[in-house]
Structures are given as C-alpha cells and as structure tokens.
C-alpha positions as CSV (number, residue, x, y, z in Angstrom):
1,M,0.0,0.0,0.0
2,I,1.3,3.5,-0.9
3,G,2.6,5.3,2.1
4,T,3.5,2.3,4.2
5,R,7.1,2.1,3.0
6,S,9.8,4.4,1.9
7,P,10.0,5.1,-1.9
8,R,12.8,3.6,-3.8
9,I,15.0,5.3,-6.4
10,V,14.3,3.5,-9.6
11,W,16.1,4.0,-12.9
12,I,14.2,2.8,-16.0
13,T,16.0,2.9,-19.4
14,G,14.0,2.9,-22.7
15,A,11.2,4.6,-20.8
16,S,9.5,6.4,-23.7
17,S,7.3,3.6,-25.0
18,G,6.2,0.0,-24.6
19,I,7.1,-2.0,-21.5
20,G,9.4,0.8,-20.3
21,K,6.6,3.4,-20.4
22,A,4.3,1.0,-18.6
23,L,6.9,0.4,-16.0
24,V,7.4,4.1,-15.4
25,E,3.6,4.7,-15.1
26,L,3.2,1.8,-12.6
27,F,6.2,2.6,-10.4
28,V,5.3,6.3,-10.2
29,T,1.7,5.4,-9.4
30,E,2.9,3.1,-6.6
31,G,4.8,6.1,-5.1
32,E,8.3,5.4,-6.2
33,I,10.9,7.9,-7.3
34,V,11.5,7.1,-10.9
35,V,14.3,8.3,-13.2
36,A,13.0,7.7,-16.7
37,S,15.6,7.8,-19.4
38,A,15.3,7.6,-23.2
39,R,16.9,9.2,-26.3
40,S,13.8,11.3,-27.0
41,R,13.2,14.4,-24.8
42,G,9.7,14.9,-26.4
43,S,8.5,11.5,-25.4
44,L,9.7,11.9,-21.9
45,N,8.0,15.3,-21.5
46,S,4.8,13.8,-22.8
47,L,5.0,11.1,-20.2
48,Q,5.7,13.6,-17.5
49,R,2.4,15.5,-18.3
50,S,0.4,12.3,-18.1
51,L,1.8,11.5,-14.7
52,A,0.9,14.9,-13.1
53,G,-0.6,14.3,-9.7
54,A,0.7,10.8,-9.3
55,P,1.8,9.7,-5.8
56,G,5.5,9.2,-6.8
57,E,8.1,11.4,-8.4
58,Y,9.1,11.5,-12.1
59,F,12.5,12.7,-13.3
60,P,13.0,12.6,-17.1
61,L,16.6,12.2,-18.3
62,V,17.8,12.0,-21.9
63,C,20.3,9.2,-22.3
64,D,21.6,7.0,-25.1
65,V,22.6,3.7,-23.5
66,R,24.8,2.9,-26.5
67,T,27.3,5.7,-25.5
68,E,29.4,5.4,-22.4
69,R,29.7,9.1,-21.9
70,S,25.9,9.5,-22.1
71,V,25.3,6.7,-19.5
72,R,28.0,8.0,-17.2
73,S,26.5,11.5,-17.3
74,A,23.1,10.2,-16.6
75,A,24.3,8.1,-13.6
76,Q,26.2,11.1,-12.3
77,R,23.1,13.3,-12.5
78,I,21.0,10.7,-10.7
79,T,23.6,10.3,-7.9
80,A,23.9,14.1,-7.5
81,R,20.1,14.4,-7.1
82,F,19.1,11.2,-5.3
83,K,22.4,9.8,-3.9
84,R,21.7,6.3,-5.1
85,V,19.8,3.8,-7.3
86,D,17.9,1.1,-5.5
87,V,16.5,-0.6,-8.6
88,L,17.8,-0.5,-12.2
89,L,15.5,-1.7,-14.9
90,N,17.6,-2.4,-18.1
91,N,14.7,-2.1,-20.5
92,A,16.1,-0.2,-23.5
93,G,15.8,-2.4,-26.6
94,V,15.6,-2.3,-30.4
95,T,15.4,-4.9,-33.1
96,V,15.4,-5.5,-36.9
97,F,13.2,-8.2,-38.3
98,K,15.6,-9.5,-40.9
99,D,17.2,-12.7,-41.8
100,F,20.9,-13.0,-40.9
101,A,22.0,-12.6,-44.6
102,Q,20.1,-9.4,-45.0
103,T,21.2,-7.8,-41.7
104,S,23.8,-5.1,-42.1
105,V,26.8,-4.4,-39.9
106,Q,25.3,-1.1,-38.9
107,E,22.1,-2.8,-37.8
108,F,24.1,-5.4,-35.9
109,D,26.0,-2.7,-34.0
110,H,22.8,-0.8,-33.3
111,V,21.0,-3.8,-31.8
112,I,23.9,-5.2,-29.9
113,G,24.9,-1.7,-28.8
114,T,21.5,-0.9,-27.4
115,N,20.4,-4.3,-26.0
116,L,23.7,-5.7,-24.7
117,R,26.2,-2.9,-24.4
118,G,23.5,-0.6,-23.0
119,A,22.7,-3.0,-20.1
120,F,26.3,-3.5,-19.4
121,L,27.1,0.3,-19.2
122,A,24.1,1.2,-17.0
123,T,24.8,-1.7,-14.7
124,K,28.4,-0.8,-14.4
125,C,27.4,2.7,-13.2
126,V,25.0,1.6,-10.5
127,L,26.8,-1.5,-9.3
128,P,29.5,0.1,-7.2
129,G,27.0,2.0,-5.0
130,M,24.9,-1.2,-4.6
131,L,28.0,-3.1,-3.5
132,R,28.9,-0.4,-0.9
133,R,25.4,-0.5,0.5
134,K,25.1,-4.3,0.1
135,S,21.6,-3.7,-1.3
136,G,20.0,-3.2,-4.7
137,M,18.3,-4.9,-7.6
138,I,19.0,-5.1,-11.3
139,V,16.1,-6.1,-13.5
140,N,16.8,-7.0,-17.2
141,I,14.0,-7.1,-19.7
142,Q,15.3,-9.8,-21.9
143,S,13.0,-11.7,-24.3
144,F,11.6,-15.2,-24.9
145,A,13.8,-15.0,-28.0
146,A,16.7,-15.9,-25.8
147,K,15.0,-19.3,-25.0
148,T,13.8,-20.3,-28.5
149,I,14.5,-19.8,-32.2
150,Y,12.8,-17.0,-34.1
151,T,14.0,-16.8,-37.7
152,G,14.4,-13.2,-38.9
153,S,15.6,-12.2,-35.4
154,S,19.1,-13.6,-35.2
155,V,20.9,-10.5,-34.0
156,Y,18.1,-9.6,-31.6
157,S,18.2,-13.1,-30.2
158,A,22.0,-12.9,-29.9
159,S,21.7,-9.7,-28.0
160,K,19.2,-11.1,-25.5
161,S,21.0,-14.4,-25.1
162,G,24.2,-12.5,-24.5
163,G,22.4,-10.4,-21.9
164,V,21.1,-13.4,-20.1
165,A,24.7,-14.9,-19.9
166,L,26.1,-11.6,-18.7
167,M,23.5,-11.1,-16.0
168,D,23.5,-14.8,-14.9
169,C,27.2,-14.4,-14.2
170,L,26.7,-11.2,-12.4
171,R,24.0,-12.7,-10.2
172,A,26.4,-15.5,-9.1
173,E,29.1,-12.9,-8.3
174,V,26.9,-10.5,-6.2
175,R,24.1,-12.5,-4.7
176,S,26.1,-13.0,-1.5
177,K,26.5,-9.3,-1.3
178,G,22.8,-8.5,-1.0
179,I,22.1,-7.7,-4.6
180,K,19.3,-9.3,-6.6
181,V,19.5,-9.8,-10.4
182,L,16.4,-10.7,-12.3
183,N,16.1,-11.7,-16.0
184,V,12.6,-11.2,-17.4
185,Y,11.6,-13.1,-20.6
186,P,8.5,-11.5,-22.1
187,G,6.8,-13.2,-25.0
188,A,5.0,-11.2,-27.7
189,T,3.9,-7.9,-26.1
190,L,1.9,-5.1,-27.8
191,T,4.6,-2.5,-28.2
192,P,5.9,-0.3,-31.1
193,M,8.7,-2.8,-31.7
194,W,6.1,-4.6,-33.9
195,S,4.9,-3.0,-37.1
196,S,1.6,-1.3,-37.1
197,A,0.2,-4.1,-39.3
198,Q,1.4,-6.7,-36.9
199,Q,0.0,-4.8,-33.9
200,K,-3.4,-4.6,-35.6
201,T,-3.4,-8.3,-36.5
202,Y,-2.3,-9.7,-33.2
203,A,-3.4,-7.1,-30.7
204,K,-6.0,-9.4,-29.1
205,V,-3.5,-12.2,-28.4
206,M,-0.5,-10.2,-27.4
207,M,0.2,-9.3,-23.8
208,A,-0.4,-5.8,-22.7
209,P,2.6,-3.8,-21.5
210,A,0.7,-2.8,-18.3
211,E,0.2,-6.5,-17.5
212,V,3.9,-7.3,-18.0
213,A,4.9,-4.2,-15.9
214,R,2.6,-5.3,-13.0
215,K,4.3,-8.7,-12.8
216,I,7.8,-7.1,-12.9
217,Y,6.8,-4.7,-10.2
218,E,5.6,-7.5,-8.0
219,A,8.9,-9.3,-8.5
220,T,10.8,-6.3,-7.2
221,R,8.8,-6.3,-3.9
222,L,9.9,-9.6,-2.4
223,S,11.4,-9.8,1.0
224,E,15.2,-9.4,1.3
225,S,15.6,-13.1,1.9
226,M,14.1,-14.1,-1.4
227,M,15.0,-13.5,-5.1
228,I,13.2,-14.4,-8.3
229,E,16.0,-15.2,-10.8
230,E,13.9,-15.7,-13.9
231,L,10.4,-14.5,-14.8
232,V,8.9,-15.9,-18.0
233,L,5.7,-14.1,-19.3
234,R,4.1,-15.4,-22.4
235,P,0.8,-15.0,-24.3
236,Q,-1.7,-17.7,-23.5
237,I,-1.6,-19.0,-27.1
238,G,2.3,-19.3,-27.0
239,D,4.4,-18.2,-30.0
240,L,2.8,-16.0,-32.6
241,K,2.9,-17.2,-36.2
242,V,4.2,-14.0,-37.7
C-alpha cells in the first residue's frame, strides 16, 4: 500500500514507449521515485504530463545507452540528485526483423549496442553503489527470443542471449552481497517494436505492456531473503505465427 514504505530510487531505461513506459507509469503510481531515461526528450516530456498528480516522483533524463559518456553522465546526475539507485531496470531495446544474410553491420551494431552494451554500461554505473550499500536490484528485460529460435531475429536473439549470460554471471558474483539480479523473458507484447500491421493483426492475443509491468513490479517487492532469478511471461496462445 502506498505510504507504508519508503519510496525507492528506480532508474528505467528505454522509458518512452512499450514496456518501459508502462513500468514508469506503474512505479510512479505506486509512489516510487522514478528516473525515466530515453533518447527522445519529447516522449519523456509527454509522459511527464500524463503523470501529473501521481503519488510518486518522475524525473526525465535524456540518455543514449549505447554511449558510455551519455550513460555515465546520466548516472552522475541521478547520484547528484538522489544519492543512489535502488532498482535499475535495463529495458532499452531495439530490433530489426531481418534474416541473418540481410542484416547489415550497422544494424548489428545498433541492436547489440542498445540491448547488450547498454545494459552493461548502465549496470556498471550503479553496481559500485549497490556493492557499498550491500543492497540493490538489477532487472533486465530480456526476451523469450533468448529461449527459443525466431527466424528473422538472429541479431536480436543474440543480444538477448548475451544479456542473459552476462546477468546470470553477475548474479552469481553478487548474490552473497545482498544484490538481486532478475532476468525477465516476455513473449509477444503489444509495443511499437512490432509494425503497425502486426499490432493490428495480433493485438487481441499479445500481452499488454501494463500487465507485464505489473508482474515485474511485484517481483521487485519480495522480502530481502528471497529472489526471483527468472520471470517468464508469455501469451496464452504461445508463440505468434508472424
């Protein structure tokens, strides 16, 4: 219940749309202090207007997770204002729906840079403080693509599989130090990552971002003695035949 516990400082990357936006809306509604970062200032400002009057606090921050300087600058601003990050949600993600042979080097770099390098950079910035406090949580929005084969998504799948391996290793390294690491595997969710035609066709069977966000929020509210390591969320019908 709002008001019965101290608000946490929560940093959510890729906050301007999809699951990230839904996470921001939910965490702020639940009374948390949320730093919402994305590349687009306009989207962040629009989200700020929609959250006017919510119980929590919203702090928009432009950040490109592909760039070390941008991520370090964002982390420094967060620390200057709030002193710490209690929960990091590595949500920023992009994809290209192309076969391996048609995927360009530039597209490869963009997807890997955002999905894998971005999570690495943001986590590197908040981890030292968490280690000093012996407390903190890192949530990584991966994808069910890391657990199965989706043709036309080889680079995206590689970025998410790499992220899983990265964070599984981190969890083993820091779990004894009071830090929780959660990998979330959403299946098909109704977000702008899909084309407008795909969204229209499959909207009724895709998961809603707000539903996914609710389950992630609940997973961050466990007692200190318990950790969910993996959270798999999938449409009732399973894989979409796209």
